[in-house]
All heavy atoms as a GROMACS GRO file, in nm:
protein
  576
    1MET      N    1   0.206  -1.592   0.636
    1MET     CA    2   0.330  -1.528   0.669
    1MET      C    3   0.372  -1.445   0.547
    1MET      O    4   0.370  -1.493   0.435
    1MET     CB    5   0.433  -1.637   0.702
    1MET     CG    6   0.565  -1.586   0.747
    1MET     SD    7   0.681  -1.718   0.790
    1MET     CE    8   0.600  -1.791   0.929
    2LYS      N    9   0.410  -1.323   0.571
    2LYS     CA   10   0.451  -1.236   0.460
    2LYS      C   11   0.598  -1.259   0.429
    2LYS      O   12   0.682  -1.269   0.518
    2LYS     CB   13   0.428  -1.090   0.497
    2LYS     CG   14   0.282  -1.054   0.499
    2LYS     CD   15   0.266  -0.905   0.492
    2LYS     CE   16   0.122  -0.867   0.498
    2LYS     NZ   17   0.060  -0.859   0.371
    3ILE      N   18   0.625  -1.269   0.298
    3ILE     CA   19   0.762  -1.289   0.252
    3ILE      C   20   0.790  -1.193   0.136
    3ILE      O   21   0.697  -1.139   0.075
    3ILE     CB   22   0.788  -1.434   0.207
    3ILE    CG1   23   0.700  -1.468   0.085
    3ILE    CG2   24   0.767  -1.532   0.318
    3ILE    CD1   25   0.747  -1.590   0.010
    4ILE      N   26   0.917  -1.174   0.108
    4ILE     CA   27   0.959  -1.098  -0.009
    4ILE      C   28   1.043  -1.192  -0.096
    4ILE      O   29   1.127  -1.265  -0.044
    4ILE     CB   30   1.036  -0.970   0.029
    4ILE    CG1   31   1.063  -0.885  -0.092
    4ILE    CG2   32   1.162  -1.000   0.102
    4ILE    CD1   33   1.110  -0.745  -0.060
    5CYS      N   34   1.014  -1.195  -0.223
    5CYS     CA   35   1.081  -1.285  -0.316
    5CYS      C   36   1.217  -1.228  -0.355
    5CYS      O   37   1.228  -1.111  -0.389
    5CYS     CB   38   0.995  -1.306  -0.440
    5CYS     SG   39   1.068  -1.416  -0.562
    6LYS      N   40   1.320  -1.312  -0.350
    6LYS     CA   41   1.455  -1.271  -0.387
    6LYS      C   42   1.501  -1.332  -0.520
    6LYS      O   43   1.604  -1.296  -0.571
    6LYS     CB   44   1.554  -1.311  -0.277
    6LYS     CG   45   1.532  -1.241  -0.147
    6LYS     CD   46   1.570  -1.097  -0.158
    6LYS     CE   47   1.560  -1.028  -0.024
    6LYS     NZ   48   1.604  -0.891  -0.030
    7TYR      N   49   1.425  -1.429  -0.574
    7TYR     CA   50   1.457  -1.490  -0.702
    7TYR      C   51   1.395  -1.411  -0.815
    7TYR      O   52   1.307  -1.328  -0.793
    7TYR     CB   53   1.404  -1.634  -0.707
    7TYR     CG   54   1.505  -1.740  -0.666
    7TYR    CD1   55   1.616  -1.710  -0.590
    7TYR    CD2   56   1.485  -1.871  -0.704
    7TYR    CE1   57   1.704  -1.807  -0.553
    7TYR    CE2   58   1.574  -1.970  -0.665
    7TYR     CZ   59   1.684  -1.937  -0.589
    7TYR     OH   60   1.772  -2.034  -0.553
    8ARG      N   61   1.439  -1.440  -0.937
    8ARG     CA   62   1.384  -1.373  -1.055
    8ARG      C   63   1.235  -1.398  -1.066
    8ARG      O   64   1.157  -1.306  -1.087
    8ARG     CB   65   1.457  -1.421  -1.179
    8ARG     CG   66   1.414  -1.352  -1.304
    8ARG     CD   67   1.500  -1.392  -1.419
    8ARG     NE   68   1.458  -1.322  -1.539
    8ARG     CZ   69   1.505  -1.347  -1.658
    8ARG    NH1   70   1.596  -1.439  -1.673
    8ARG    NH2   71   1.462  -1.280  -1.761
    9SER      N   72   1.192  -1.523  -1.053
    9SER     CA   73   1.050  -1.559  -1.049
    9SER      C   74   1.037  -1.695  -0.983
    9SER      O   75   1.129  -1.776  -0.985
    9SER     CB   76   0.989  -1.561  -1.189
    9SER     OG   77   1.047  -1.662  -1.267
   10MET      N   78   0.919  -1.716  -0.923
   10MET     CA   79   0.897  -1.839  -0.849
   10MET      C   80   0.748  -1.871  -0.853
   10MET      O   81   0.664  -1.782  -0.842
   10MET     CB   82   0.943  -1.819  -0.704
   10MET     CG   83   0.924  -1.936  -0.614
   10MET     SD   84   0.964  -1.898  -0.442
   10MET     CE   85   1.121  -1.820  -0.457
   11SER      N   86   0.716  -1.999  -0.868
   11SER     CA   87   0.578  -2.044  -0.869
   11SER      C   88   0.536  -2.079  -0.727
   11SER      O   89   0.605  -2.154  -0.658
   11SER     CB   90   0.562  -2.165  -0.960
   11SER     OG   91   0.430  -2.210  -0.958
   12THR      N   92   0.423  -2.024  -0.682
   12THR     CA   93   0.370  -2.052  -0.549
   12THR      C   94   0.223  -2.090  -0.560
   12THR      O   95   0.168  -2.096  -0.670
   12THR     CB   96   0.384  -1.929  -0.457
   12THR    OG1   97   0.305  -1.823  -0.511
   12THR    CG2   98   0.527  -1.884  -0.444
   13SER      N   99   0.160  -2.114  -0.446
   13SER     CA  100   0.020  -2.152  -0.446
   13SER      C  101  -0.071  -2.038  -0.490
   13SER      O  102  -0.183  -2.063  -0.534
   13SER     CB  103  -0.022  -2.200  -0.307
   13SER     OG  104  -0.007  -2.094  -0.214
   14ILE      N  105  -0.024  -1.915  -0.482
   14ILE     CA  106  -0.106  -1.802  -0.525
   14ILE      C  107  -0.072  -1.759  -0.667
   14ILE      O  108  -0.134  -1.667  -0.720
   14ILE     CB  109  -0.094  -1.682  -0.430
   14ILE    CG1  110   0.050  -1.630  -0.423
   14ILE    CG2  111  -0.143  -1.716  -0.293
   14ILE    CD1  112   0.062  -1.498  -0.353
   15GLY      N  113   0.024  -1.825  -0.729
   15GLY     CA  114   0.063  -1.793  -0.866
   15GLY      C  115   0.210  -1.756  -0.874
   15GLY      O  116   0.287  -1.776  -0.780
   16MET      N  117   0.249  -1.701  -0.987
   16MET     CA  118   0.389  -1.662  -1.008
   16MET      C  119   0.419  -1.533  -0.932
   16MET      O  120   0.341  -1.438  -0.937
   16MET     CB  121   0.417  -1.640  -1.156
   16MET     CG  122   0.411  -1.767  -1.240
   16MET     SD  123   0.540  -1.885  -1.200
   16MET     CE  124   0.683  -1.803  -1.263
   17ILE      N  125   0.531  -1.532  -0.861
   17ILE     CA  126   0.578  -1.409  -0.797
   17ILE      C  127   0.714  -1.377  -0.855
   17ILE      O  128   0.789  -1.466  -0.894
   17ILE     CB  129   0.582  -1.421  -0.643
   17ILE    CG1  130   0.672  -1.534  -0.595
   17ILE    CG2  131   0.443  -1.438  -0.588
   17ILE    CD1  132   0.690  -1.539  -0.446
   18LYS      N  133   0.745  -1.248  -0.862
   18LYS     CA  134   0.871  -1.204  -0.921
   18LYS      C  135   0.959  -1.139  -0.816
   18LYS      O  136   0.915  -1.116  -0.703
   18LYS     CB  137   0.842  -1.107  -1.035
   18LYS     CG  138   0.766  -1.172  -1.148
   18LYS     CD  139   0.738  -1.077  -1.259
   18LYS     CE  140   0.660  -1.149  -1.368
   18LYS     NZ  141   0.618  -1.062  -1.474
   19ASN      N  142   1.078  -1.106  -0.854
   19ASN     CA  143   1.175  -1.046  -0.764
   19ASN      C  144   1.119  -0.917  -0.704
   19ASN      O  145   1.076  -0.828  -0.775
   19ASN     CB  146   1.305  -1.016  -0.840
   19ASN     CG  147   1.416  -0.974  -0.749
   19ASN    OD1  148   1.405  -0.983  -0.628
   19ASN    ND2  149   1.524  -0.928  -0.808
   20GLY      N  150   1.117  -0.909  -0.572
   20GLY     CA  151   1.072  -0.789  -0.503
   20GLY      C  152   0.926  -0.790  -0.464
   20GLY      O  153   0.881  -0.702  -0.392
   21ASP      N  154   0.849  -0.891  -0.507
   21ASP     CA  155   0.708  -0.899  -0.471
   21ASP      C  156   0.694  -0.938  -0.324
   21ASP      O  157   0.765  -1.024  -0.273
   21ASP     CB  158   0.634  -1.002  -0.556
   21ASP     CG  159   0.610  -0.955  -0.698
   21ASP    OD1  160   0.634  -0.836  -0.726
   21ASP    OD2  161   0.568  -1.038  -0.781
   22ILE      N  162   0.600  -0.874  -0.255
   22ILE     CA  163   0.568  -0.908  -0.117
   22ILE      C  164   0.434  -0.980  -0.119
   22ILE      O  165   0.335  -0.927  -0.167
   22ILE     CB  166   0.561  -0.782  -0.028
   22ILE    CG1  167   0.696  -0.713  -0.027
   22ILE    CG2  168   0.517  -0.819   0.113
   22ILE    CD1  169   0.697  -0.580   0.045
   23VAL      N  170   0.433  -1.105  -0.070
   23VAL     CA  171   0.312  -1.187  -0.074
   23VAL      C  172   0.290  -1.252   0.063
   23VAL      O  173   0.380  -1.261   0.145
   23VAL     CB  174   0.322  -1.297  -0.182
   23VAL    CG1  175   0.322  -1.236  -0.320
   23VAL    CG2  176   0.442  -1.383  -0.164
   24ASP      N  177   0.166  -1.296   0.083
   24ASP     CA  178   0.128  -1.364   0.207
   24ASP      C  179   0.103  -1.510   0.173
   24ASP      O  180   0.009  -1.543   0.101
   24ASP     CB  181   0.002  -1.299   0.265
   24ASP     CG  182  -0.024  -1.341   0.407
   24ASP    OD1  183   0.066  -1.398   0.470
   24ASP    OD2  184  -0.137  -1.316   0.456
   25LEU      N  185   0.189  -1.600   0.221
   25LEU     CA  186   0.181  -1.743   0.192
   25LEU      C  187   0.154  -1.821   0.320
   25LEU      O  188   0.186  -1.775   0.430
   25LEU     CB  189   0.312  -1.793   0.130
   25LEU     CG  190   0.350  -1.738  -0.007
   25LEU    CD1  191   0.487  -1.789  -0.048
   25LEU    CD2  192   0.247  -1.775  -0.111
   26PRO      N  193   0.098  -1.943   0.306
   26PRO     CA  194   0.078  -2.029   0.424
   26PRO      C  195   0.212  -2.068   0.487
   26PRO      O  196   0.314  -2.077   0.418
   26PRO     CB  197   0.007  -2.152   0.366
   26PRO     CG  198  -0.044  -2.113   0.233
   26PRO     CD  199   0.042  -2.000   0.185
   27ASP      N  200   0.210  -2.091   0.617
   27ASP     CA  201   0.333  -2.123   0.690
   27ASP      C  202   0.400  -2.250   0.638
   27ASP      O  203   0.523  -2.257   0.630
   27ASP     CB  204   0.303  -2.138   0.840
   27ASP     CG  205   0.261  -2.006   0.903
   27ASP    OD1  206   0.292  -1.900   0.845
   27ASP    OD2  207   0.198  -2.010   1.011
   28ALA      N  208   0.321  -2.351   0.601
   28ALA     CA  209   0.378  -2.477   0.552
   28ALA      C  210   0.453  -2.455   0.422
   28ALA      O  211   0.562  -2.511   0.400
   28ALA     CB  212   0.267  -2.579   0.532
   29GLU      N  213   0.399  -2.372   0.334
   29GLU     CA  214   0.465  -2.346   0.206
   29GLU      C  215   0.593  -2.264   0.226
   29GLU      O  216   0.694  -2.289   0.160
   29GLU     CB  217   0.370  -2.272   0.112
   29GLU     CG  218   0.424  -2.256  -0.027
   29GLU     CD  219   0.324  -2.197  -0.124
   29GLU    OE1  220   0.212  -2.168  -0.084
   29GLU    OE2  221   0.362  -2.182  -0.241
   30VAL      N  222   0.590  -2.169   0.319
   30VAL     CA  223   0.709  -2.090   0.348
   30VAL      C  224   0.820  -2.179   0.402
   30VAL      O  225   0.936  -2.167   0.363
   30VAL     CB  226   0.676  -1.975   0.447
   30VAL    CG1  227   0.802  -1.906   0.494
   30VAL    CG2  228   0.581  -1.875   0.383
   31ALA      N  229   0.785  -2.273   0.491
   31ALA     CA  230   0.885  -2.365   0.546
   31ALA      C  231   0.944  -2.453   0.436
   31ALA      O  232   1.064  -2.479   0.435
   31ALA     CB  233   0.820  -2.450   0.654
   32LYS      N  234   0.861  -2.497   0.343
   32LYS     CA  235   0.908  -2.583   0.234
   32LYS      C  236   1.003  -2.506   0.142
   32LYS      O  237   1.109  -2.557   0.106
   32LYS     CB  238   0.787  -2.632   0.154
   32LYS     CG  239   0.821  -2.724   0.041
   32LYS     CD  240   0.693  -2.770  -0.030
   32LYS     CE  241   0.724  -2.852  -0.152
   32LYS     NZ  242   0.603  -2.892  -0.223
   33ILE      N  243   0.967  -2.383   0.108
   33ILE     CA  244   1.054  -2.302   0.021
   33ILE      C  245   1.185  -2.270   0.091
   33ILE      O  246   1.292  -2.276   0.032
   33ILE     CB  247   0.981  -2.173  -0.024
   33ILE    CG1  248   0.862  -2.207  -0.112
   33ILE    CG2  249   1.076  -2.081  -0.098
   33ILE    CD1  250   0.772  -2.088  -0.141
   34ALA      N  251   1.177  -2.234   0.220
   34ALA     CA  252   1.297  -2.199   0.296
   34ALA      C  253   1.391  -2.319   0.309
   34ALA      O  254   1.514  -2.302   0.314
   34ALA     CB  255   1.258  -2.147   0.433
   35LYS      N  256   1.336  -2.440   0.314
   35LYS     CA  257   1.419  -2.559   0.325
   35LYS      C  258   1.487  -2.591   0.192
   35LYS      O  259   1.606  -2.624   0.189
   35LYS     CB  260   1.332  -2.677   0.370
   35LYS     CG  261   1.409  -2.803   0.396
   35LYS     CD  262   1.316  -2.912   0.447
   35LYS     CE  263   1.394  -3.039   0.476
   35LYS     NZ  264   1.303  -3.147   0.520
   36MET      N  265   1.412  -2.578   0.081
   36MET     CA  266   1.467  -2.613  -0.050
   36MET      C  267   1.556  -2.503  -0.107
   36MET      O  268   1.661  -2.532  -0.164
   36MET     CB  269   1.353  -2.643  -0.147
   36MET     CG  270   1.277  -2.770  -0.112
   36MET     SD  271   1.130  -2.798  -0.210
   36MET     CE  272   1.184  -2.772  -0.375
   37LYS      N  273   1.512  -2.379  -0.094
   37LYS     CA  274   1.587  -2.265  -0.149
   37LYS      C  275   1.596  -2.155  -0.043
   37LYS      O  276   1.517  -2.062  -0.042
   37LYS     CB  277   1.514  -2.210  -0.272
   37LYS     CG  278   1.495  -2.310  -0.384
   37LYS     CD  279   1.416  -2.246  -0.496
   37LYS     CE  280   1.385  -2.347  -0.603
   37LYS     NZ  281   1.302  -2.290  -0.710
   38PRO      N  282   1.692  -2.165   0.047
   38PRO     CA  283   1.698  -2.068   0.158
   38PRO      C  284   1.723  -1.924   0.114
   38PRO      O  285   1.682  -1.831   0.184
   38PRO     CB  286   1.810  -2.121   0.246
   38PRO     CG  287   1.885  -2.218   0.164
   38PRO     CD  288   1.795  -2.266   0.055
   39LEU      N  289   1.786  -1.902   0.001
   39LEU     CA  290   1.813  -1.766  -0.044
   39LEU      C  291   1.702  -1.709  -0.132
   39LEU      O  292   1.710  -1.595  -0.175
   39LEU     CB  293   1.946  -1.762  -0.121
   39LEU     CG  294   2.069  -1.805  -0.043
   39LEU    CD1  295   2.191  -1.805  -0.133
   39LEU    CD2  296   2.090  -1.715   0.077
   40ALA      N  297   1.598  -1.787  -0.157
   40ALA     CA  298   1.491  -1.746  -0.248
   40ALA      C  299   1.395  -1.647  -0.185
   40ALA      O  300   1.334  -1.566  -0.255
   40ALA     CB  301   1.414  -1.867  -0.298
   41ILE      N  302   1.380  -1.653  -0.053
   41ILE     CA  303   1.281  -1.567   0.013
   41ILE      C  304   1.342  -1.501   0.136
   41ILE      O  305   1.443  -1.547   0.191
   41ILE     CB  306   1.156  -1.646   0.056
   41ILE    CG1  307   1.192  -1.759   0.154
   41ILE    CG2  308   1.081  -1.699  -0.063
   41ILE    CD1  309   1.072  -1.829   0.213
   42GLU      N  310   1.279  -1.392   0.175
   42GLU     CA  311   1.313  -1.325   0.301
   42GLU      C  312   1.183  -1.312   0.378
   42GLU      O  313   1.086  -1.256   0.329
   42GLU     CB  314   1.372  -1.187   0.275
   42GLU     CG  315   1.406  -1.110   0.400
   42GLU     CD  316   1.460  -0.972   0.369
   42GLU    OE1  317   1.512  -0.951   0.258
   42GLU    OE2  318   1.448  -0.885   0.457
   43ILE      N  319   1.180  -1.368   0.498
   43ILE     CA  320   1.059  -1.366   0.580
   43ILE      C  321   1.051  -1.230   0.650
   43ILE      O  322   1.144  -1.188   0.717
   43ILE     CB  323   1.060  -1.481   0.681
   43ILE    CG1  324   1.066  -1.614   0.606
   43ILE    CG2  325   0.939  -1.475   0.771
   43ILE    CD1  326   1.088  -1.735   0.694
   44LEU      N  327   0.938  -1.165   0.632
   44LEU     CA  328   0.918  -1.034   0.692
   44LEU      C  329   0.859  -1.050   0.832
   44LEU      O  330   0.780  -1.141   0.856
   44LEU     CB  331   0.823  -0.950   0.605
   44LEU     CG  332   0.874  -0.922   0.464
   44LEU    CD1  333   0.767  -0.848   0.385
   44LEU    CD2  334   1.000  -0.840   0.468
   45PRO      N  335   0.896  -0.962   0.925
   45PRO     CA  336   0.843  -0.974   1.061
   45PRO      C  337   0.693  -0.940   1.065
   45PRO      O  338   0.645  -0.858   0.986
   45PRO     CB  339   0.925  -0.871   1.140
   45PRO     CG  340   0.970  -0.773   1.039
   45PRO     CD  341   0.987  -0.850   0.912
   46GLU      N  342   0.624  -1.007   1.156
   46GLU     CA  343   0.481  -0.979   1.174
   46GLU      C  344   0.468  -0.850   1.256
   46GLU      O  345   0.511  -0.844   1.371
   46GLU     CB  346   0.413  -1.095   1.247
   46GLU     CG  347   0.412  -1.224   1.169
   46GLU     CD  348   0.323  -1.219   1.045
   46GLU    OE1  349   0.223  -1.144   1.047
   46GLU    OE2  350   0.354  -1.289   0.948
   47LEU      N  351   0.412  -0.750   1.196
   47LEU     CA  352   0.394  -0.622   1.264
   47LEU      C  353   0.251  -0.610   1.314
   47LEU      O  354   0.158  -0.657   1.248
   47LEU     CB  355   0.425  -0.507   1.167
   47LEU     CG  356   0.566  -0.505   1.110
   47LEU    CD1  357   0.580  -0.393   1.008
   47LEU    CD2  358   0.667  -0.486   1.222
   48PRO      N  359   0.232  -0.548   1.430
   48PRO     CA  360   0.095  -0.529   1.478
   48PRO      C  361   0.020  -0.432   1.387
   48PRO      O  362   0.078  -0.339   1.332
   48PRO     CB  363   0.114  -0.470   1.618
   48PRO     CG  364   0.250  -0.410   1.617
   48PRO     CD  365   0.331  -0.492   1.521
   49ILE      N  366  -0.109  -0.456   1.373
   49ILE     CA  367  -0.191  -0.372   1.287
   49ILE      C  368  -0.224  -0.244   1.362
   49ILE      O  369  -0.275  -0.248   1.475
   49ILE     CB  370  -0.320  -0.446   1.245
   49ILE    CG1  371  -0.283  -0.571   1.167
   49ILE    CG2  372  -0.411  -0.355   1.165
   49ILE    CD1  373  -0.400  -0.659   1.134
   50GLU      N  374  -0.194  -0.133   1.300
   50GLU     CA  375  -0.221  -0.004   1.362
   50GLU      C  376  -0.349   0.054   1.304
   50GLU      O  377  -0.380   0.037   1.188
   50GLU     CB  378  -0.105   0.093   1.336
   50GLU     CG  379   0.026   0.048   1.394
   50GLU     CD  380   0.138   0.147   1.364
   50GLU    OE1  381   0.110   0.253   1.308
   50GLU    OE2  382   0.252   0.115   1.396
   51THR      N  383  -0.421   0.124   1.388
   51THR     CA  384  -0.542   0.190   1.340
   51THR      C  385  -0.500   0.320   1.272
   51THR      O  386  -0.413   0.393   1.325
   51THR     CB  387  -0.640   0.220   1.454
   51THR    OG1  388  -0.572   0.299   1.553
   51THR    CG2  389  -0.688   0.092   1.518
   52PRO      N  390  -0.558   0.352   1.159
   52PRO     CA  391  -0.520   0.476   1.091
   52PRO      C  392  -0.565   0.598   1.170
   52PRO      O  393  -0.672   0.599   1.230
   52PRO     CB  394  -0.592   0.467   0.956
   52PRO     CG  395  -0.703   0.372   0.978
   52PRO     CD  396  -0.657   0.277   1.086
   53ILE      N  397  -0.481   0.699   1.170
   53ILE     CA  398  -0.512   0.823   1.240
   53ILE      C  399  -0.596   0.910   1.147
   53ILE      O  400  -0.558   0.935   1.033
   53ILE     CB  401  -0.383   0.897   1.280
   53ILE    CG1  402  -0.300   0.808   1.372
   53ILE    CG2  403  -0.414   1.030   1.345
   53ILE    CD1  404  -0.161   0.863   1.400
   54ALA      N  405  -0.711   0.952   1.199
   54ALA     CA  406  -0.800   1.035   1.117
   54ALA      C  407  -0.743   1.176   1.108
   54ALA      O  408  -0.710   1.238   1.209
   54ALA     CB  409  -0.939   1.038   1.179
   55GLU      N  410  -0.729   1.224   0.987
   55GLU     CA  411  -0.678   1.358   0.967
   55GLU      C  412  -0.791   1.458   0.988
   55GLU      O  413  -0.904   1.433   0.944
   55GLU     CB  414  -0.622   1.374   0.826
   55GLU     CG  415  -0.502   1.285   0.800
   55GLU     CD  416  -0.448   1.303   0.660
   55GLU    OE1  417  -0.487   1.401   0.593
   55GLU    OE2  418  -0.370   1.219   0.618
   56PRO      N  419  -0.764   1.569   1.053
   56PRO     CA  420  -0.870   1.668   1.072
   56PRO      C  421  -0.911   1.728   0.938
   56PRO      O  422  -0.826   1.752   0.851
   56PRO     CB  423  -0.807   1.773   1.163
   56PRO     CG  424  -0.659   1.754   1.146
   56PRO     CD  425  -0.639   1.610   1.112
   57LYS      N  426  -1.041   1.746   0.922
   57LYS     CA  427  -1.089   1.802   0.797
   57LYS      C  428  -1.064   1.951   0.795
   57LYS      O  429  -1.075   2.019   0.897
   57LYS     CB  430  -1.238   1.773   0.781
   57LYS     CG  431  -1.269   1.628   0.763
   57LYS     CD  432  -1.415   1.606   0.735
   57LYS     CE  433  -1.443   1.459   0.713
   57LYS     NZ  434  -1.585   1.436   0.685
   58LYS      N  435  -1.032   2.001   0.677
   58LYS     CA  436  -1.008   2.143   0.663
   58LYS      C  437  -1.141   2.216   0.654
   58LYS      O  438  -1.235   2.167   0.591
   58LYS     CB  439  -0.927   2.172   0.537
   58LYS     CG  440  -0.786   2.117   0.544
   58LYS     CD  441  -0.709   2.153   0.420
   58LYS     CE  442  -0.568   2.099   0.427
   58LYS     NZ  443  -0.494   2.130   0.305
   59ALA      N  444  -1.147   2.331   0.715
   59ALA     CA  445  -1.269   2.411   0.709
   59ALA      C  446  -1.281   2.469   0.568
   59ALA      O  447  -1.181   2.502   0.504
   59ALA     CB  448  -1.262   2.524   0.811
   60PRO      N  449  -1.404   2.478   0.517
   60PRO     CA  450  -1.419   2.534   0.383
   60PRO      C  451  -1.376   2.681   0.380
   60PRO      O  452  -1.385   2.752   0.480
   60PRO     CB  453  -1.568   2.519   0.354
   60PRO     CG  454  -1.632   2.504   0.487
   60PRO     CD  455  -1.531   2.443   0.577
   61ILE      N  456  -1.330   2.722   0.265
   61ILE     CA  457  -1.284   2.860   0.249
   61ILE      C  458  -1.405   2.952   0.250
   61ILE      O  459  -1.503   2.930   0.178
   61ILE     CB  460  -1.207   2.875   0.116
   61ILE    CG1  461  -1.084   2.785   0.118
   61ILE    CG2  462  -1.167   3.020   0.094
   61ILE    CD1  463  -1.012   2.780  -0.015
   62LYS      N  464  -1.398   3.052   0.334
   62LYS     CA  465  -1.506   3.149   0.340
   62LYS      C  466  -1.477   3.259   0.238
   62LYS      O  467  -1.377   3.328   0.247
   62LYS     CB  468  -1.518   3.208   0.480
   62LYS     CG  469  -1.555   3.105   0.584
   62LYS     CD  470  -1.566   3.166   0.721
   62LYS     CE  471  -1.601   3.060   0.823
   62LYS     NZ  472  -1.607   3.114   0.958
   63ARG      N  473  -1.565   3.269   0.142
   63ARG     CA  474  -1.545   3.368   0.037
   63ARG      C  475  -1.645   3.480   0.055
   63ARG      O  476  -1.762   3.457   0.079
   63ARG     CB  477  -1.564   3.304  -0.100
   63ARG     CG  478  -1.464   3.194  -0.126
   63ARG     CD  479  -1.491   3.129  -0.258
   63ARG     NE  480  -1.411   3.009  -0.271
   63ARG     CZ  481  -1.316   2.993  -0.361
   63ARG    NH1  482  -1.292   3.087  -0.448
   63ARG    NH2  483  -1.247   2.882  -0.366
   64LYS      N  484  -1.597   3.598   0.040
   64LYS     CA  485  -1.684   3.715   0.049
   64LYS      C  486  -1.731   3.750  -0.092
   64LYS      O  487  -1.654   3.744  -0.188
   64LYS     CB  488  -1.610   3.833   0.109
   64LYS     CG  489  -1.568   3.810   0.253
   64LYS     CD  490  -1.499   3.931   0.307
   64LYS     CE  491  -1.454   3.907   0.450
   64LYS     NZ  492  -1.384   4.023   0.504
   65ALA      N  493  -1.856   3.786  -0.100
   65ALA     CA  494  -1.909   3.828  -0.230
   65ALA      C  495  -1.859   3.969  -0.255
   65ALA      O  496  -1.888   4.061  -0.180
   65ALA     CB  497  -2.060   3.822  -0.228
   66SER      N  498  -1.783   3.984  -0.361
   66SER     CA  499  -1.730   4.116  -0.390
   66SER      C  500  -1.833   4.193  -0.474
   66SER      O  501  -1.882   4.146  -0.575
   66SER     CB  502  -1.598   4.105  -0.466
   66SER     OG  503  -1.618   4.035  -0.585
   67VAL      N  504  -1.867   4.305  -0.424
   67VAL     CA  505  -1.964   4.390  -0.493
   67VAL      C  506  -1.893   4.517  -0.535
   67VAL      O  507  -1.836   4.587  -0.452
   67VAL     CB  508  -2.083   4.423  -0.400
   67VAL    CG1  509  -2.180   4.516  -0.469
   67VAL    CG2  510  -2.149   4.297  -0.353
   68LYS      N  511  -1.896   4.545  -0.665
   68LYS     CA  512  -1.834   4.666  -0.716
   68LYS      C  513  -1.943   4.769  -0.736
   68LYS      O  514  -2.045   4.744  -0.800
   68LYS     CB  515  -1.761   4.638  -0.847
   68LYS     CG  516  -1.647   4.540  -0.830
   68LYS     CD  517  -1.576   4.516  -0.958
   68LYS     CE  518  -1.462   4.416  -0.940
   68LYS     NZ  519  -1.395   4.389  -1.064
   69LYS      N  520  -1.922   4.885  -0.684
   69LYS     CA  521  -2.024   4.991  -0.692
   69LYS      C  522  -2.020   5.063  -0.825
   69LYS      O  523  -2.118   5.121  -0.866
   69LYS     CB  524  -2.004   5.088  -0.577
   69LYS     CG  525  -2.029   5.024  -0.442
   69LYS     CD  526  -2.011   5.124  -0.330
   69LYS     CE  527  -2.035   5.055  -0.197
   69LYS     NZ  528  -2.022   5.145  -0.084
   70ASP      N  529  -1.910   5.062  -0.893
   70ASP     CA  530  -1.896   5.138  -1.017
   70ASP      C  531  -1.924   5.054  -1.142
   70ASP      O  532  -1.882   5.089  -1.251
   70ASP     CB  533  -1.755   5.197  -1.027
   70ASP     CG  534  -1.727   5.294  -0.914
   70ASP    OD1  535  -1.823   5.351  -0.860
   70ASP    OD2  536  -1.609   5.311  -0.880
   71VAL      N  537  -1.996   4.945  -1.128
   71VAL     CA  538  -2.024   4.858  -1.241
   71VAL      C  539  -2.157   4.897  -1.306
   71VAL      O  540  -2.257   4.914  -1.238
   71VAL     CB  541  -2.031   4.710  -1.195
   71VAL    CG1  542  -2.070   4.620  -1.312
   71VAL    CG2  543  -1.899   4.668  -1.136
   72LYS      N  544  -2.153   4.914  -1.439
   72LYS     CA  545  -2.275   4.947  -1.511
   72LYS      C  546  -2.326   4.821  -1.579
   72LYS      O  547  -2.249   4.748  -1.639
   72LYS     CB  548  -2.247   5.054  -1.617
   72LYS     CG  549  -2.206   5.187  -1.556
   72LYS     CD  550  -2.179   5.288  -1.665
   72LYS     CE  551  -2.134   5.419  -1.606
   72LYS     NZ  552  -2.103   5.519  -1.707
   73LEU      N  553  -2.455   4.798  -1.570
   73LEU     CA  554  -2.513   4.681  -1.632
   73LEU      C  555  -2.534   4.705  -1.780
   73LEU      O  556  -2.576   4.813  -1.822
   73LEU     CB  557  -2.648   4.648  -1.566
   73LEU     CG  558  -2.641   4.608  -1.418
   73LEU    CD1  559  -2.781   4.589  -1.365
   73LEU    CD2  560  -2.559   4.483  -1.400
   74ILE      N  561  -2.504   4.606  -1.861
   74ILE     CA  562  -2.522   4.616  -2.006
   74ILE      C  563  -2.652   4.547  -2.041
   74ILE      O  564  -2.673   4.430  -2.010
   74ILE     CB  565  -2.404   4.549  -2.079
   74ILE    CG1  566  -2.274   4.616  -2.039
   74ILE    CG2  567  -2.427   4.553  -2.228
   74ILE    CD1  568  -2.151   4.550  -2.095
   75ASN      N  569  -2.741   4.621  -2.108
   75ASN     CA  570  -2.869   4.561  -2.146
   75ASN      C  571  -2.865   4.516  -2.288
   75ASN      O  572  -2.822   4.557  -2.380
   75ASN     CB  573  -2.983   4.660  -2.128
   75ASN     CG  574  -3.004   4.685  -1.978
   75ASN    OD1  575  -2.954   4.611  -1.896
   75ASN    ND2  576  -3.077   4.788  -1.946
   0.00000   0.00000   0.00000
């Protein structure tokens, strides 16, 4: 379950988390924290996973070879 930490710092099973960190914790641990310190965490809603939309690739720039007729070659 994803949560956001509201305390300055807190020790969890994945290590220390700080204020504003978003972490994924087991449901049993979230229930324990919510029971002991209800203001310490905010439980985030489970959102469905969306597939990323593929952006269309840009066509390469077509460059014309510029040929100058009045150019003298230096030997």
